[in-house]
N, C-alpha and C positions, 0 to 999 in steps of 0.2 A: 408247148412251153409258153408261147406268146399269150395263149388264152389264160394260162395259169397266172402269169404276171399281171395281165389285165384285171383278173378277178382279185388278185392280191392288192392291186392299186385301188380298186373300188372299195374294198373292205377297209383299207387303211384311211382313205379320204372320207369315209362315211361319217367319222366323228369330227366334231368341230375342233376339238383339241389337236387332233392330228393335222387338220388343215392349217390351223394357226402355226403349229410347229414347223410344217413344211414351208409355209410362206416366210416365217421368221428365218429359217435356215437359208433360203434363197437370198433374202435381203442381206443377211450377215455375210454370206459368201461374196456377194458383189461389193459390199463395204470393205471386206478384208482385202480383196484384190485392188480396189481403188486406193485404200489407205496404205497398203504395202508398197504400191508403186510410188505414191507420193512420198512416203516415208523413205524409200530407197534413195530417191534423188535428194531429198532433204538431208538424209544421213550422210550421203556422199559429200554434200557441201559442208556440213558441220565437221565431219572428220577431216576434210581438207583444210578447213579454216583452223581447227584446233591443232592440226599437224604443223601448219605454217607458223602459228603463234608459239607453240611449244619449241619447235625447232629453232626459231629465231632467238628465243631466250637461251637455248642450249649452245648455239654457235657463239652468241655474244659472251656467254660465261666461259666457254672454252678459249675464245680469243683473249679474254682478260687473263685467264690462267696461263696461257702461252706467253703473253707479254710479261707477266710477272715472273715466269720461269726464266725467260731470256734475261730479264733484269737481274736475277740472281747470278746467272752465269757472267753477266757483264760486271757485276760487283766483284765476283771472284777473280776475274781477269785484272781488274784495277788494283787488286791487293799488291801486285808486283810494282805498279806505278807508285804506290804510296810508300814502298819500302826503299828508303834512300840508299841503304847498303846494296840492295839488289841493283838499283840503277847505276850506282858507282861500279859495281862488278861488271855490268854490261860494257862499260867504257874500257875497263882493264882487260877482262876476259883472258885471252891467251897469254897476255903479258904477266899475269899474276895467277899462280896456281890456287891461292886461297880464294880469289874471286871466282874462278871456275868451279871450285868445290862449293862455294856458297850458292852459286846458281843451281847446281845440280841438287843440293840439299833442299832448296826452296821449291824446286819442281817436284821433288819426291814428296815433300810435306803437303803441297797442295793436292797432289794426286791421291795420296793415301788417306788424307784427312777428309776428303770430299766424299759425296755419295757415290754409289756404284753406277749412277747414271753416266758418269764421265768415263768414256771408253779410252781416251788418250789425251795427253797434254804434250804439246811441243813448243819449243822456243827457238825461233830463227833469229840470228844476229847478222844483219846485213854487212856490218863492217868486216867481219871475219869469214862470213859464209857458213858458219857452223850452225847445225840444227840439232838441238837436244830433244829427244823424244822418249816418252815413257807411256806404255799402253798395256791394255789387257789382251793383247794378241796371244800371249802365252800364259800358262798357268802361274808362272812366277814373273810378274812384271819387273823389268829392269830398264834402267836409263841407258839409251844408246846415243852416240854422237855421229853425225854424218855431215857431208859437205855437198848438198845438192846444188845443181847449177840453174835450175829452172824456176826457182821459187819467185824471184823478183819480177819475172815476166808474167806471172799468173794474174788474172783479172782481180781476184780477191785481194792480192797484195797491194795492187794499185788502189783499189777501193778503200781498203783499211788505212792506207797511208794518206788518204785525202781528208782534209779538214771538213769538207762538205758532208762527209759521211760520219762525222764525229769519231774518226780514226778507228772504225770497226767495220766488220763485214761478216754476214751470215750466209753460208753457202751449203749446198748438199755435200756430204762427205765424199772423198775420192774413193769410189767403190773399187777402183783398180788396186788400191793399197790393201784394203780389207773390207769384207762385206759384213762380217759378224765378229763380235768380241767373244771372249771366253765364256760369257754368260749366255751365249747362243741367242743374243738379241741383235737384230739389225740396227744399223746406225741411222740417226735422225738428221743431224746437221753438225757443221763445224763452225764454231764462233772464233773469229780472228780479231785480235785486239793489238793495235800498234802502240808500243811504248815510246812516246814521242820525246825527243830532246826539245824542250820548250824554246830555247833561244833560236835554234835552227829550224824548228818545226819538221825535223826529219826523224824517222823511226830509228831508235837504238836497238829495238828488238820487236819481234812479232810473235805474240802468244796465240796459239791455236788450241782450242778446247773442243774435242769431238764428243758429242753426246749420243748415247744409244737411245733406243726407242721405248724405254721403260715408262717414262713419264707421258710420252705421247700416247702409247697404247692404253694407259690407264684413263686418260681423258677421252679417248675414242670409245673405249668400252662402255663408258658412262652414257654416251649418247647414241650408240648404234643399238637399236632394239631388235632388228631382224636382218636376215641374210639379204633381203631385197634392197637394203640401204647401202649406199656407197659414200665415202667421205674422202675428200682430197684437200691437200694443203699446198698453197702457193705463196711466194713472197710478193712484194710490191712490183717486181719485174716479171711476174707470171712464171717464175721458175718453179718447177714441180718439186716439192719436198716429200710428198707422200700420196699414195693412191691405194685405198683399201681393197679395191677390186679392179685390177687392170683389165680383166676380161670384159667387165661391164662398161667401164670407162676407158676404152682403148683410144678414143679420139679426144685427148685432153685439150689440144690446141683449138679445136672447133668449139668446145664448150667454153673455154676462156674468152674466145672472140664473141660468143653469143651473149655474154653477160655485160650489162651496163655498169662498169666499175665506178662511174661517177657518183653512184649512190652508195652509201656505206653499208646498206643491207637491203635485201629484197628477195624476190622469187620470180621464177619464170617457168614456162613449159618448154621443154627441149626434146627434140627427136634426134636420137643417135644414129638413125638409119635403120635400126632394127626394132626399136620400141620407144614409146613415149615416157618421159620422165618429168617429175616435178623437182625443180632445182631450187635449193635455198642457199644463200651465200651471205657472208658477213666479212667486213674489212675492219681490221683493228686500227684505231686512230694513231697509234704510236709507230710501231714497226711496220705497219702495212701488211700484216698477215692476212691472207685471203683463204677463208674456210668455205668449202663448198660441200653440200650434202645433197645426195640424189636418192630418190625412191621411184620405182616404176609406178606408172599410173595404175596398172593392173593390180599390183600388190596393195596400193592404197585403196582401190575400190573393192578389193576382196573383203575388207572389213565391213564395208557397207552391204555387200552381198551376204555375208554371214549374218549381219543384223537383219536383213530382209528375210532370210530363211528362218531366223529365230522368230520374227514377227509372224510369219506364216504359221509356225508351230503354235505360238501363243494364240493366234487367231482361231486355229482349229480347236484348241482346248476351250476357248471362250465360246466357240460355236456349240460344242457339245454341252457345256454348262448352260448356255443360254437356251438351247433346245429343251433341256430338262426343266429349266425354270418356266418356260412358256407352257410346257405340258402341265406343270403343277399350277400355274397361274389360271388355267382354264377352270380349275375346280373352285369356282367362286362360292359355292354353297358351303364348303368346309371352312372357309376363312372366318365368317362370323361365328361359327361354332367354336373354332380354335380361340378366337378372342374371348368368347364367353367363358371357355374353359380356363383360360389364364386368369381372368378376373375372379373366378370362383376359387382358384388356388390362392390368390391373394387374400380373399376373405377367410379361407382356411388357415392362413398365416396370421390372423387377427388384425388385418388391415381392412377397416370398414369405410375407408374414404374413396373407394373405387366406384366409378360410374361408367357404364357402357354407352358409347355414342350410338344412337338409334338412327339407322338409315332405312327408309322404306316403311312399308306397313304389312310385311308378310309375317309368317309364323315365327321366324327368328326374331324379327323386330318386336313382336308381342312377348316372346319369351324374355327378351332383353328388358322390356318395360317392367315385367313382373320381378325380374332379378334386381333392378334398381330399387323398386319399392321394398323388396325384402331387405336389402342392405340398409336402406333408410330406417326401416322399422327396427332392425337389430341395433342400429346406432342409438335410437331413442330409448330402447329397452336398457342398453348398457348405461346410458346417462342417468336413467331413472334408478337403476340399481346402485350406481355410485352415490347418487343423492340420498338414497335410502341408507347406505352405509354411513354417510356423514350424519344423517339424522339419528342413526343408532348410536354413533359416538357422542352426539350432542345429548341424547337421552341418558347415556351412561354418566355423562358429566353432570347432568341435572340431578340424576339419582344420587350421585356422590355429594352434590351440593345439598340435597335434602337431608342426607345423613349427617351432615356437619351442622352443628349449632352455631350459627354466625355470632350470636350475641355472646356465647361463652368464649369463642376465640377472640373477639374484639375486646371483651372485658379482660381476658387473660393478658393480651398484648398491652392493653392500657395500664394494667397493674405493673407489668414489667417496665414499661416506659416511665411510670411515676417513680418506681423504685430507682431507676437509673438517674432520674433528675434529682431525687433526694440525695443520692450519693455522688451527684455531680459527674456522672459518666455520660457526657453529652453524646459521644459517638454511638453508645449502645441505644440511646433514645432515638437517634436518627435512623439506626438500623431497624429498630422495631417499627418505627413509623413507615419506613419503606416497605417492610415485610407486610404490614397491615394493608398498605395501599395495593400491593401486588395481589394479596388475598381477595380484597374487595373487587379488584379489577377482573380477576379470573373467574370469580363466582357470579357476580351480579351483572356484569356487562354482557350484551348479546353477542351474536356471532360476528357482526361487523361493528367497527368503531371508526371514528374519524382519526386522521393521522396525528393530530395534536394529543388526543387521549393516549394513543399507542406510544408516543414519544415520552409522555409522563411516566408511563409504566416502565419504559426502557431505562429512563433515568434512575428510577428506584432500583431496578434490577442491576444496573451498572454500579450503583453505590454499594450494594451488598457484595458484588464481586470484587470491587476495589478494596473493600474491607478485608476480603480474603487474600487477595494477591498483592495488595500494597502498591508500591511504586512500579511494579512490573507491568501493571495494566493502566493504560491511558486511553481515554475515550474523548473524541472531539465530535460535536454535533453541530451541523450547519443545515438549517431548514428554512426554505422560503415560505413567507407567510401566505403566499397565494395558494399553496396546496395544503394548508393546515387542516382544512375541513373535508378533504376528499375521503371517502370511505375506504377501509382496508380491513382484511380479515384480522380478527383479534389475535394478538401475540405473534403477528407475522414478522415484524422487525426484531422482536425479542428472540425469535427462533434463529434469525441470521446472526445476531450478536452472540447468542449461545453457541452456535456452530464455530464462530471465529475463536471464542475462548476455548472451546473443547479441542479443536483441531490445530490451534496455533499456540495459545498460551500454555496449555497443559503438556505440549510436546517439546517445549524449549525453555531454557533458563534466561533467554534474552528478553529485554523489555519489549512490549507489544503495544502498538498504537492502532486503535480501531476508529475509523472515521465513519460517521453516519451523515450522509448528505441527502437533501431532498430539494428538487428543483422542478421547474416547469419548462419544457423545451419541445417546440414543434408539435404542439397539441397533445403532449403526453406528460404525465407526472412520473418522475423517475426518483425512486428512493434507493440509494446505493449504500451498502455496508461493505467496507474494504478494510484490509489489514496489511501490515508490512512484514508478514511471515514469509516462509520459504516458497509458498505457492503450492499448487496441487500438481502431482506428477502428470505428465501429458497423457498417459494411457488412462488414468483414472478420470482426468478432466474430460477426455473425449467420451467416456462412458456416461458421465453425468450430463453432458450436453445432449447426447443422443437420447438419454432417458427423459430429459425435459421436453424434447421435441416430439417424442413418441405420442401418438394419439391413442385415446381410448385405453389408457393404462389403468389397471386396477391394482391397488395396493393390497398386498397380502398381509401386511402387518396390522395388528389390531391395537397395539399399545403405544405407538409413537406417531408423530406427524413430521415427516421428513420434507426435503426440498420438493420432491415430486408431488406430495400431498398438498403442500402450500401452493404449487403451480396450479393444480386442479381446483383448489378452493378459490383462487383468483379468478379462474375462468367461470366457475359455476356461481359464485356469490357476488362477484364485482362486475366483470365484463368478459365477454367471450374472447376478446382480442388481448386481454391482459396476459402478461407472460413474465417468466422468471429467466434471467440470463446470468451465466457464470463464466468467468474468464480469469486468466492470470494477467497481472499487470506487468508492463515492460520493466518497471523499476523494481519489481519483486512484490510478492504478496498476491492476494486473491480479492476479486471484486464480485459481489452478487448484487444484481439490480432487480428491483420490482418495477415493471413498466406498466402503467395504466393509462389507456386513452382518455383524454379529457376534452370536452368542448367548452365553448364560451359560457354556457349556462351550467356546467357541471359535467358529470360522467355521461357518456353516451347511453341512451336507453337500450 
């Protein structure tokens, strides 16, 4: 068996790719162990820091909510003090049946009109020793009257009767009286409010409102995320009002003594004798509520351990993927061939601007050189074919020109013009003159003209169109003299004006303004034809822009010269960097620009 494994190891490490894969695997394993260990301690710190930050916010929010809730109970108790009839009834009480009846009705009204958080409401009158109580101890709450003897000796009575305590006191409920109300909810606290006789500063009555745990449980459920957490509530005198897990936090006094309460909030590490805890606390600025939240260190670190285990799993997955990548990376011979294959696919898709980067001088480099030469040759052949097609169109135009007798047409137009003058129809004369100019321009002028000649032809064309459309068509021409002599394909600007009339004016009844502007900017001559129409739909505009940018495009149409044909004529006849741009204007309408590079002495060679 040992010999078999040895032979297998030798055969496996015989290949360079296998050796690289094995070395890569060992390196990655070491890196995973190191990174996972570092990440574990870093994650522990991050989780602890985030837990401290989030818990501090939660405790502060809970303290604010608790103070607001107590303020509502306080306002509820003060409703008796603001009732002059109620205060007068406290003075009369036993002496006046109507006063006693008024007191009982007000207690019932407060009890039944308030939320079910209130478990009981009682009113103790020191002058008579009578205590009126209504509670949810039974299914049918009813008001009862008793005469207890111990109330005035209770600490809470003395505290609520003191001006220093603003005549109120908050204490845990007397669990000996009842532990749960009829809603099966434990009690939270009892709010005592002294109704003071202002002249004597002595209490005429003591209102006690006992609250169940509904609101408290809702707040606690919002911040307790797991069973390992414990929350406790104390007042400013360290009296315990709540402990969510008495088994975990059995030594409340030791915990309270361990916390530095001089700080309004903070955290500390605390050992209960059985396990370590991270303790967070917050003290409310008003009533002095002390909220304490604990989580065991083991439970807190368990998240980091889970994260570490997940990182180990992810590391193993990356190890497997990395090993496969290293194995494939050793096949360096196939890489150049794959690159060559991809470039050939692009050529098959009619993209002849691809070039292969040649590295080295081996057989694959030689093949790449031949491929680059082949693509360049195809590019030249395509350009020659396109020029041949342009020549063919030019020849057809020349043949058409030869078939037309210019003298006959000129004479006929001159006759019509003379007849119009004789009959004093000046606008017909101007139209005939414009038509004659367009005819001479299109037949006698070469393939390229200067911009000023093209603009004269455009003016004649516009005059004929305005005669047709009337006031619906307005054309404004602004041309810088500096670019008046630059060469441009014949009828290029007329084509753009014709497109605006065809696609805007003929599609709407609104007046249309076409602007023709020419300027020199940053070494370029820019001729722009724009309109105030509705613009081109975004999908169609994107198609046109992609068509104008596409290289080596061959027009399949024989009878018309479109935007793409004009773009190719600009590149072939004027300048290789000349181009056509089309866009929608922000204020509405469409703009088409002819952009031709220009140098100080004229067009670039």
